[in-house]
C-alpha positions as CSV (number, residue, x, y, z in Angstrom):
1,M,-25.5,186.5,143.5
2,A,-23.0,189.3,143.9
3,N,-24.8,192.9,143.8
4,P,-25.4,193.6,139.9
5,N,-25.0,197.0,140.5
6,K,-21.5,196.7,141.6
7,T,-18.9,197.1,138.8
8,D,-17.3,193.3,139.5
9,V,-13.5,193.7,137.7
10,T,-12.8,189.7,138.5
11,R,-15.9,188.9,136.4
12,R,-15.1,191.4,133.4
13,S,-11.3,190.3,133.7
14,F,-12.3,186.6,133.7
15,L,-14.7,186.8,130.8
16,A,-12.0,188.8,128.5
17,A,-9.7,186.1,129.3
18,A,-12.1,183.4,128.5
19,G,-12.3,185.2,125.3
20,T,-8.5,185.4,124.3
21,G,-7.3,182.0,125.9
22,V,-5.5,183.6,128.4
23,L,-6.7,181.5,131.2
24,T,-5.1,178.3,129.7
25,A,-1.8,178.9,131.1
26,S,-2.5,176.8,134.1
27,A,-1.2,179.5,136.4
28,N,-2.6,177.8,139.2
29,A,-1.1,174.7,138.8
30,Q,1.8,173.1,141.3
31,P,3.2,170.4,139.0
32,P,5.1,167.5,140.6
33,S,8.2,168.1,141.8
34,K,11.3,166.4,140.1
35,S,11.1,163.5,143.4
36,Q,7.5,162.8,142.4
37,R,6.1,160.7,139.8
38,Q,3.9,162.6,137.4
39,P,0.7,161.6,138.3
40,N,-1.7,159.3,136.3
41,I,-5.1,160.8,134.9
42,I,-8.2,158.9,134.7
43,Y,-11.2,160.6,133.8
44,L,-14.6,158.4,134.0
45,F,-17.5,159.7,132.7
46,S,-20.9,158.1,132.2
47,D,-24.0,159.4,130.3
48,E,-26.8,161.5,131.5
49,H,-25.9,160.8,135.3
50,R,-27.6,163.9,137.0
51,W,-26.1,165.3,140.1
52,H,-29.4,165.0,142.5
53,S,-29.3,160.9,141.5
54,M,-26.7,159.7,143.8
55,S,-26.7,158.2,147.7
56,C,-24.3,161.2,149.1
57,T,-26.7,164.3,147.2
58,E,-30.4,164.0,146.9
59,L,-31.4,160.3,146.9
60,P,-30.5,158.6,150.0
61,E,-32.2,155.4,149.1
62,L,-30.2,154.9,146.0
63,K,-27.5,152.1,146.3
64,T,-24.4,154.3,145.3
65,P,-21.9,153.2,147.7
66,N,-18.7,153.5,145.9
67,L,-19.4,156.9,144.5
68,A,-20.6,157.9,148.3
69,R,-17.1,156.7,149.0
70,L,-15.3,158.6,146.3
71,A,-16.9,161.6,147.4
72,E,-15.9,161.1,150.8
73,E,-12.1,160.9,149.4
74,S,-12.4,163.8,146.8
75,A,-12.7,167.3,146.2
76,E,-16.2,168.0,144.7
77,F,-17.1,170.8,142.3
78,T,-20.6,170.9,143.8
79,H,-21.7,173.6,140.9
80,C,-20.3,171.4,138.2
81,I,-22.4,172.6,134.7
82,S,-22.7,171.2,131.7
83,N,-22.4,174.1,129.6
84,Y,-24.1,172.6,126.6
85,P,-26.2,169.4,127.9
86,V,-25.9,167.2,124.9
87,C,-23.8,164.5,124.1
88,S,-21.6,165.3,121.0
89,P,-21.1,169.1,122.0
90,Y,-20.1,167.9,125.5
91,R,-17.4,165.8,124.0
92,A,-16.1,168.0,121.8
93,M,-15.5,170.8,124.7
94,L,-14.3,167.9,126.7
95,L,-11.3,167.2,124.4
96,T,-10.6,170.5,123.1
97,G,-11.8,173.0,125.7
98,R,-13.4,175.3,123.0
99,W,-16.7,176.4,122.5
100,P,-19.3,174.9,120.1
101,Y,-18.8,177.4,117.5
102,E,-15.4,177.5,117.5
103,T,-15.4,173.2,117.1
104,G,-18.4,173.4,114.7
105,I,-20.0,170.8,117.4
106,V,-23.4,172.4,117.2
107,D,-25.3,169.2,117.9
108,N,-25.2,165.6,118.1
109,D,-23.5,163.4,115.6
110,L,-21.4,165.8,113.9
111,P,-17.5,165.1,113.2
112,L,-14.7,166.7,115.0
113,S,-11.6,167.6,113.3
114,P,-8.5,166.0,114.2
115,N,-6.7,169.3,113.2
116,E,-8.1,170.4,116.7
117,N,-5.4,170.9,119.8
118,T,-6.9,168.2,122.4
119,V,-6.0,167.2,125.8
120,G,-4.9,163.7,124.6
121,K,-2.3,165.7,122.3
122,A,-1.4,167.7,125.0
123,F,-0.5,164.8,127.7
124,Q,1.0,162.9,124.6
125,A,3.2,165.7,123.7
126,A,4.2,165.8,127.6
127,G,5.3,162.1,127.8
128,W,2.2,160.2,129.1
129,R,0.6,157.3,127.8
130,T,-2.9,158.4,126.6
131,G,-5.6,156.1,125.9
132,Y,-9.6,156.5,125.2
133,I,-11.8,153.9,126.0
134,G,-16.0,153.9,125.2
135,K,-18.5,156.2,123.3
136,W,-17.1,158.6,121.5
137,H,-20.0,160.2,119.7
138,L,-17.8,162.5,117.0
139,R,-18.3,160.1,114.2
140,G,-15.2,157.8,113.5
141,T,-14.2,154.9,115.2
142,R,-10.3,155.9,116.1
143,A,-9.1,158.3,118.7
144,E,-5.4,158.5,117.8
145,P,-5.6,161.6,115.2
146,F,-6.7,163.2,118.6
147,G,-3.6,162.3,120.6
148,F,-4.6,158.6,122.2
149,D,-2.2,156.0,121.5
150,H,-4.7,153.6,122.8
151,S,-7.9,153.8,120.8
152,L,-11.1,151.3,121.7
153,I,-14.2,153.3,120.4
154,W,-17.2,151.7,121.1
155,E,-20.6,152.3,119.0
156,K,-24.2,151.0,119.1
157,T,-24.0,151.9,123.1
158,N,-27.6,152.7,123.8
159,Q,-28.6,149.0,123.7
160,H,-26.6,147.9,126.9
161,F,-26.1,143.8,126.3
162,D,-24.7,141.7,123.3
163,V,-25.5,144.5,120.6
164,S,-22.7,147.0,121.3
165,E,-19.5,146.6,119.2
166,Y,-15.9,148.4,119.8
167,Y,-13.2,149.0,117.2
168,P,-9.6,147.4,118.1
169,A,-6.3,148.5,116.3
170,D,-7.6,146.8,113.2
171,N,-10.7,148.9,113.3
172,K,-12.7,145.7,112.4
173,P,-15.6,145.7,114.8
174,V,-15.9,143.3,117.8
175,V,-19.5,142.5,119.5
176,P,-18.8,140.8,123.0
177,K,-21.6,139.5,125.0
178,G,-22.3,141.4,128.2
179,Y,-23.3,144.6,130.0
180,N,-21.3,146.9,128.0
181,A,-20.2,149.4,130.8
182,T,-18.5,146.5,132.4
183,L,-16.8,145.4,129.4
184,M,-15.5,148.9,128.9
185,T,-14.2,149.0,132.6
186,D,-12.6,145.3,131.8
187,Q,-10.6,147.3,128.8
188,A,-9.9,150.3,131.0
189,I,-8.3,147.8,133.9
190,E,-6.2,145.9,131.4
191,F,-4.9,149.4,130.0
192,I,-4.3,150.2,133.9
193,D,-2.6,147.1,134.4
194,A,-0.2,147.3,131.2
195,N,1.0,150.9,131.8
196,R,1.5,151.0,135.3
197,S,5.1,151.4,135.0
198,Q,4.5,155.0,133.3
199,P,2.2,158.0,133.8
200,F,-0.9,157.8,131.6
201,A,-4.0,159.8,131.0
202,L,-7.1,157.5,130.4
203,Y,-10.8,158.9,129.5
204,V,-13.3,155.9,129.6
205,S,-16.7,157.1,128.4
206,L,-19.5,154.7,129.8
207,N,-22.8,154.9,128.4
208,P,-25.5,153.8,131.0
209,P,-27.5,155.3,132.6
210,H,-28.2,156.8,128.9
211,S,-31.2,155.0,127.3
212,N,-32.4,152.0,127.0
213,F,-33.4,152.7,130.8
214,T,-35.2,149.3,131.0
215,D,-32.0,147.0,130.4
216,A,-29.8,147.5,133.3
217,P,-28.5,144.4,134.9
218,E,-31.4,142.3,136.5
219,V,-29.7,142.6,139.9
220,K,-29.8,146.0,139.9
221,K,-33.5,146.5,138.4
222,A,-34.7,144.5,141.2
223,L,-33.1,146.7,143.8
224,Y,-35.8,149.3,142.5
225,P,-39.7,148.2,142.4
226,E,-42.3,150.0,141.4
227,G,-42.4,153.3,143.5
228,S,-39.2,152.8,145.7
229,L,-37.7,155.9,144.6
230,S,-38.6,159.6,145.5
231,K,-39.3,161.8,142.8
232,R,-38.1,165.7,142.8
233,P,-41.1,168.1,144.0
234,N,-41.2,169.2,140.4
235,W,-41.9,166.1,139.0
236,R,-45.1,166.2,136.7
237,S,-46.6,163.3,134.5
238,A,-46.2,163.8,130.7
239,P,-49.0,165.8,129.4
240,E,-52.1,163.7,128.4
241,G,-52.9,162.9,124.8
242,V,-50.7,162.8,121.6
243,T,-48.8,165.9,121.9
244,E,-45.4,167.0,120.5
245,E,-44.2,166.8,124.0
246,S,-45.8,163.5,125.3
247,K,-44.1,162.0,122.1
248,F,-40.6,162.4,123.4
249,F,-41.2,162.6,127.0
250,S,-43.7,160.0,128.1
251,N,-41.1,157.6,129.5
252,N,-40.7,159.6,132.9
253,G,-42.5,156.8,135.3
254,W,-42.0,153.1,135.9
255,P,-40.3,151.1,134.9
256,Y,-37.9,153.8,132.9
257,Y,-37.4,156.0,136.0
258,E,-36.2,152.9,138.2
259,G,-34.6,151.7,135.2
260,Y,-32.3,154.9,134.8
261,H,-31.4,154.5,138.6
262,A,-30.7,150.8,138.0
263,H,-27.9,151.8,135.5
264,I,-26.5,154.3,138.4
265,S,-26.1,151.7,140.5
266,A,-24.4,149.5,137.9
267,I,-21.9,152.4,137.3
268,D,-21.3,152.6,140.7
269,D,-20.1,149.3,140.9
270,E,-17.5,149.5,137.5
271,V,-16.5,153.0,139.7
272,G,-15.5,150.8,142.5
273,R,-13.6,148.3,140.5
274,V,-11.5,150.8,139.0
275,M,-10.8,152.4,142.8
276,R,-10.1,148.6,143.8
277,K,-7.7,147.8,141.0
278,L,-5.8,151.3,141.8
279,E,-5.7,149.9,145.6
280,E,-4.6,146.6,144.3
281,L,-1.5,148.2,142.4
282,G,-0.8,150.8,145.0
283,M,-1.5,153.5,142.7
284,E,-3.9,155.7,144.4
285,D,-1.5,158.3,145.5
286,D,0.1,158.4,142.0
287,T,-3.6,158.8,140.2
288,I,-5.8,161.5,139.9
289,L,-9.2,159.9,139.6
290,V,-12.0,162.1,138.1
291,Y,-16.2,160.9,138.0
292,T,-18.2,163.0,136.4
293,S,-21.2,162.9,133.6
294,D,-21.6,164.6,130.1
295,H,-24.8,166.1,131.3
296,G,-28.0,165.1,133.6
297,S,-32.0,164.0,132.7
298,M,-35.0,165.6,133.3
299,F,-36.9,162.6,134.4
300,G,-40.3,164.3,134.9
301,S,-39.4,167.4,136.7
302,H,-41.0,170.2,134.7
303,G,-43.2,167.6,133.0
304,V,-40.5,166.7,130.5
305,G,-37.9,164.0,130.2
306,G,-34.3,164.1,128.4
307,K,-31.5,166.8,128.2
308,R,-31.4,169.5,126.2
309,Q,-32.8,171.5,129.0
310,P,-31.5,174.8,130.9
311,Y,-32.9,173.6,134.2
312,E,-30.9,172.0,137.0
313,E,-32.0,168.2,136.1
314,S,-30.2,168.6,132.8
315,I,-27.2,171.0,133.6
316,R,-26.1,170.1,137.0
317,V,-23.6,166.9,137.2
318,P,-21.4,165.4,139.6
319,F,-17.6,166.3,139.8
320,F,-15.4,164.2,142.3
321,V,-11.4,164.8,141.7
322,R,-9.7,162.6,143.8
323,W,-5.5,162.6,144.7
324,P,-4.4,161.2,148.0
325,G,-1.7,163.4,149.3
326,R,-2.4,166.4,146.9
327,I,-6.3,167.2,147.2
328,A,-7.7,167.2,150.5
329,A,-10.7,164.5,150.9
330,K,-14.4,165.6,151.7
331,K,-13.2,169.1,150.1
332,K,-16.2,171.1,148.7
333,V,-15.7,173.8,145.9
334,S,-18.8,175.6,145.5
335,S,-16.9,177.8,142.5
336,L,-19.1,177.7,139.2
337,F,-17.1,175.2,137.1
338,G,-18.0,174.0,133.6
339,T,-17.2,171.6,130.9
340,I,-15.3,174.2,129.1
341,D,-13.0,174.2,132.1
342,V,-12.0,170.5,132.3
343,V,-8.8,170.7,129.5
344,P,-7.0,173.6,131.6
345,T,-8.1,172.2,135.0
346,L,-6.9,168.5,134.3
347,C,-3.7,170.0,132.6
348,G,-3.2,172.4,135.6
349,L,-3.2,169.3,138.0
350,A,-0.6,167.5,136.2
351,G,1.7,170.3,135.1
352,V,1.1,169.9,131.9
353,K,1.0,173.0,129.5
354,A,-2.6,173.1,128.3
355,P,-3.3,173.8,124.6
356,S,-3.3,177.8,124.0
357,T,-6.5,177.5,121.9
358,C,-8.5,176.4,125.5
359,K,-10.8,178.7,126.3
360,G,-11.8,178.0,130.1
361,Q,-10.3,178.6,133.2
362,D,-7.6,176.3,135.2
363,F,-9.2,175.5,138.8
364,S,-6.5,173.5,140.1
365,G,-5.9,175.8,142.4
366,H,-9.4,175.5,143.8
367,V,-8.6,172.4,144.9
368,I,-5.2,172.0,145.6
369,G,-4.6,175.3,147.3
370,G,-3.4,178.6,146.2
371,G,-7.5,179.5,145.0
372,G,-7.9,181.4,142.0
373,L,-10.6,183.2,140.0
374,D,-14.2,182.6,141.2
375,P,-16.7,183.2,138.1
376,E,-19.6,184.4,138.5
377,S,-21.0,182.5,136.2
378,Q,-21.5,179.8,133.4
379,F,-22.9,179.9,130.6
380,I,-25.2,177.4,129.3
381,M,-26.8,176.8,125.9
382,H,-28.9,174.7,123.5
383,I,-27.5,175.7,119.9
384,A,-29.3,173.2,117.6
385,K,-31.7,170.1,117.5
386,K,-31.5,169.1,113.8
387,N,-29.8,165.7,115.2
388,A,-31.9,165.3,118.1
389,S,-34.7,162.5,118.3
390,G,-37.5,164.1,116.1
391,A,-35.1,166.6,114.7
392,E,-36.8,170.1,114.5
393,N,-40.0,168.6,116.2
394,H,-38.2,168.1,119.4
395,P,-39.9,170.0,122.0
396,A,-36.8,171.3,124.1
397,P,-36.2,174.9,123.6
398,L,-33.2,176.4,121.7
399,F,-32.0,179.2,124.4
400,R,-28.8,180.9,126.0
401,G,-28.2,181.9,129.3
402,V,-26.4,181.9,132.6
403,R,-25.8,180.1,135.7
404,T,-24.7,182.0,138.4
405,K,-24.3,180.5,142.2
406,Q,-27.6,181.6,142.9
407,H,-29.8,182.4,139.6
408,T,-30.3,180.5,136.5
409,Y,-31.3,182.6,133.4
410,F,-32.0,182.0,129.8
411,V,-34.0,183.4,127.1
412,T,-35.0,181.1,124.1
413,D,-34.8,181.4,120.2
414,K,-38.5,182.6,120.2
415,G,-37.7,185.5,122.7
416,E,-39.1,183.5,125.7
417,G,-37.6,184.3,129.1
418,S,-36.8,182.6,132.7
419,L,-35.0,183.8,135.7
420,F,-34.9,181.2,139.0
421,D,-33.6,182.1,142.3
422,N,-31.9,178.6,143.2
423,S,-31.4,179.7,146.6
424,A,-35.1,180.4,147.5
425,D,-36.8,178.2,144.7
426,P,-34.2,175.1,144.3
427,Y,-36.7,173.1,142.2
428,Q,-37.2,176.4,140.1
429,M,-40.9,176.6,140.1
430,K,-41.6,180.5,140.1
431,N,-40.3,182.3,136.9
432,L,-39.3,185.6,138.1
433,F,-38.4,186.9,134.6
434,D,-41.2,189.5,134.2
435,T,-41.5,190.4,137.8
436,A,-40.4,193.8,138.7
437,D,-38.5,192.9,141.8
438,A,-36.2,191.0,139.8
439,R,-35.3,193.2,136.7
440,T,-32.1,194.4,138.2
441,T,-31.0,190.8,138.6
442,R,-32.3,190.2,135.1
443,D,-30.4,192.8,133.3
444,A,-27.3,191.6,135.3
445,C,-27.7,188.1,133.9
446,E,-28.5,189.8,130.4
447,K,-25.3,191.6,130.3
448,M,-23.5,188.3,131.4
449,T,-24.9,186.4,128.7
450,C,-23.8,189.0,126.1
451,A,-20.5,189.0,127.0
452,W,-20.3,185.0,127.3
453,L,-21.8,185.2,123.6
454,T,-18.9,187.3,122.6
455,A,-16.6,185.1,124.2
456,A,-17.6,182.0,122.8
457,S,-17.9,183.5,119.2
458,D,-22.0,182.4,119.5
459,P,-24.0,185.0,116.8
460,F,-27.4,184.2,119.1
461,E,-29.2,187.6,119.9
462,Q,-31.5,187.5,123.1
463,K,-34.7,188.9,122.3
464,T,-37.7,189.4,124.8
465,G,-41.0,191.2,124.4
466,A,-39.9,193.4,127.2
């Protein structure tokens, strides 16, 4: 992290701009020239896939050859942060580029207003054919009011075989047979085929590897017998006995851990199918292809499971962006990139004007040349859990904080603080919050968090015993 005693004009100007929407102008964009075709956008995102769980990152024994290939052919944001690691808040930020208190989506299962300025409306107004396929999780079964010409929203997606239903144009649910991620990809490929003659923006929201963790395709489960996959060094078994923690976090071992990764191998197949379809149609050079996830999953790190946590396993996700001929392959972008930045960045890459209401930064210059602001931190949060499993009894703490390139800092609503040096302590096993040597860093992170709270219209107050 930069010297916290130094006046950081870049950080201050970044936070000020984030609060006013100045950064939505896509100033770094290099739109296609008139002789070039406007690029397609395919935004593939799974649910609960943490950055660490790929063969090309921390788990070489995992079978993810297509994601490894995509990583080789893409620019990667190596510090992509899910600002709010919960399904609905992520999706609201993904579509609007606005913070949870601005949209009202502060927890799961809340309705997003169709009056919001969305990325779908931005691309639609610019002449793109737009589509949304898969999990929605913002109430309702129609994506058209949010700027998507083609809407196939899926419900009941946590049971991955033969239970999920999708809603076609007549809004009468259809319950097909098969693995829902494969069926969603079938629909995505049909959309690509049908719209290959015009620029399109397609969002595909796949449910796995979200629970149920034990219903991956049998051929994938067979890859990972008990004990075949290593665990992170900070893994601990759930607390013994019937505790509030163990009620919700007991499924971190066999067969759940291996099943989670079996789903990731299945998702890898679907990513490969999309890549092959683009090759078959000769569309790779005309298509910006993204793979990412809404948040990660703890799976026993720090003795807990699920998401809604401030730790790396919960907030750090893959983010690969491929555009042959325009984005250099194997490029690593270490700048802190968050959910809030996705809308302006995609708009910037395509040369489309982002909604003026966006609060994030356009990072397109970081991947196609020209650079841009390098923010010192990303805001991280868990605002509410009334709609979580177990509601207010869910043990994940409510918190606010920041992730910098070196540190993770957060304070809970009960005044408990944590500070980790992710360079010296990558598994976040030594809390420095109350140490004298870290006081300067802690104070700097507290100030950054305060600035983000203001920019995000968040009423949370940092209160600690110090």
